[in-house]
Structures are given as C-alpha cells and as structure tokens.
C-alpha positions in Angstrom: 54.1 2.6 40.7 51.2 2.6 43.7 48.9 0.8 42.6 52.1 -1.6 41.9 53.1 -1.5 45.2 49.4 -1.7 46.4 49.0 -5.0 44.8 52.1 -6.4 46.4 51.2 -5.3 49.5 48.4 -6.7 49.9 49.2 -10.0 47.9 52.1 -10.5 51.0 49.5 -9.5 52.8 46.7 -12.1 51.8 49.7 -15.1 51.4 50.8 -14.6 55.4 47.2 -14.5 56.2 47.0 -18.0 54.9 50.3 -19.0 56.2 49.5 -18.0 59.6 47.5 -20.8 60.8 49.4 -23.4 59.3 52.8 -22.2 61.6 51.1 -22.9 65.0 48.6 -20.0 65.2 45.1 -21.0 66.7 43.3 -18.5 65.7 43.1 -15.1 63.4 41.3 -12.6 65.3 38.3 -11.4 63.8 39.7 -7.6 63.6 42.6 -8.8 61.6 40.1 -10.7 59.2 37.6 -8.0 58.8 40.7 -5.3 57.9 42.2 -8.2 55.2 39.0 -8.3 53.3 38.5 -4.6 53.5 41.6 -4.5 52.8 41.5 -6.4 49.6 38.2 -4.9 48.3 39.3 -1.7 48.5 42.5 -2.8 46.0 40.4 -4.1 43.1 38.5 -1.0 43.6 41.0 1.2 43.5 41.8 -1.0 40.2 39.0 -0.6 38.9 38.3 3.1 39.1 41.7 3.7 37.8 41.6 1.7 34.9 38.3 3.2 33.9 39.3 7.0 34.3 42.5 6.5 32.8 40.8 4.5 29.5 41.7 6.1 26.3 40.2 4.5 23.4 40.6 7.1 20.1 38.4 4.7 17.7 35.4 5.6 20.4 33.5 9.0 21.1 33.4 9.2 24.5 35.1 6.3 25.6 35.4 6.9 29.6 31.8 7.5 30.0 31.2 4.3 27.8 33.3 2.7 30.7 32.0 3.7 33.2 28.5 2.4 32.3 29.7 -1.0 31.6 31.3 -1.1 35.2 28.4 0.2 36.6 26.2 -2.9 34.5 28.6 -5.2 35.7 28.8 -4.3 39.0 25.1 -4.8 39.1 25.4 -8.1 38.1 27.6 -8.5 40.3 25.5 -7.7 43.1 23.0 -10.1 42.1 25.4 -12.8 43.2 25.8 -14.0 39.0 29.1 -15.4 38.0 32.3 -14.3 37.0 31.7 -15.2 33.4 28.2 -13.5 33.6 29.5 -10.3 35.1 32.2 -10.2 32.8 29.3 -10.9 29.7 27.5 -8.1 30.8 30.4 -5.5 31.3 31.8 -6.6 28.0 28.5 -6.7 25.6 27.7 -3.3 27.4 30.7 -1.4 26.7 30.7 -3.4 22.7 26.8 -2.3 22.2 27.2 1.3 23.6 30.5 1.8 21.8 28.8 0.8 18.5 25.5 2.5 19.2 27.7 6.1 19.7 30.2 4.9 16.7 27.6 5.0 14.4 25.7 8.0 15.8 28.6 10.1 15.8 
C-alpha cells in the first residue's frame, strides 16, 4: 500500500511540475528540479527492489537469486545507454535462461 501511495504522490508531483510553467511560472528553481528527478528515480528503484525481493515462483528453484541476477544484467545494459526494448530483452532473456538451466540441473 505504501508503494501505491508513493507512486501516486510522485505522479501528482510530476504532473504539477509539468503544469507549473504553463500556469505562469517563469522558471522552476534548480533545487526543485534536482529533487524531483531524484524522487522519481528513488520510487522506480524501490518498486524494482520490492518486486524482486517479493518474487515467488514455485516452479523455479531459487527464484529470488535468479530475479536478482536478471535485474543486475538489465541494469548493466541500461547503464550502457541501450534502449528500453534491449534492456527488457536482456533482463527477460537472462531470467528465462537461468531458470531453465537451474530447472534442468535440479
């Protein structure tokens, strides 16, 4: 529930941040812009970490470590500046490959 509240607050803040220049403000202060950027990144990181740590899949042994490795690969690809489809493909491909290998070995 707190994740939903955080997403709603950041979404409302983002909307207000975008509407502010249209309503007559000449310029948004640099400090507000910096904090808004970090707030968005923080919420996205929290959603990813929570999703990975609460991942439950009984068909895959060691589902959480597999998800952590897949997320790490996706983040490494994203840091290199690749597009979102490449990042998602790398993460999903890693997850499927690791879960298949672990499933075969156990």
